[in-house]
N, C-alpha and C positions, 0 to 999 in steps of 0.2 A: 498560486505557485504550482509548478509542475514537477513531477518526479518521473524520470524515464526508467523503465524496467525492461530488461532483456527477456524475450520469450525463451531464451536458452536457460534462464535461471528459474522462472516461474511461469505457470500457465494462468490464464484468465480466471479460472474458477478459484485458484489458490488466492489470487489477489483480492477477489471479491469476498471470500471467506474470512480472510484476515481483516478486511475492512469491517465486516459484520462483527467479528469478535472484539474489535477495537471500539465499537460503538460509532463507526463512521459510515454505516450504510446510509445512503441518501445524502451524505455530506460531501464525499469525494466522488469524482467522476472518473470513468475508465474509457480510454480511447485507443483505438488501434493506431499504431505508428509504424507502418510497414508491417513487418513480422513481429514487432515488439509492442509495448504498451506505454501509454502516457497516463499517469494517475494525476488528476488535478485536485488540488486542495484549495479551499476558500482562503482568500487573503484576509488575514487578521493578525493581531499581535501574538496569537498562539499558533500560527502556521508552522513555524520551525519546530515547535514542540510536538505538534501532530505528526509531522513528517518523521521526526526522530522516533516517536513511539511506533509508528507504522513500520518503519524500517527495522526497529528492534524486534517487533513481533514476527516479521519475516525471517529474521535471523534465528529467533527462537524456534520457528518451524523447521528451519534447516537442521537445527541441533535437537529437534524433537523435544523441546522443553517449552511448555506453555506456562511461563512464570508470571504472567500478567493477570 
């Protein structure tokens, strides 16, 4: 499953750092999509939960709250 991320919202290094903090380093893939990014998650019964957790951590970063 793929998650499209605008480069206007986050830079590449932020996306990678959040993946590392979520324990997803080496599990998700990062791909250039024009000026933006495509984050790919492995297909499983937990994919939706992984994406929701990842997006939540990005939001926490925006709010400068690392609650996970």
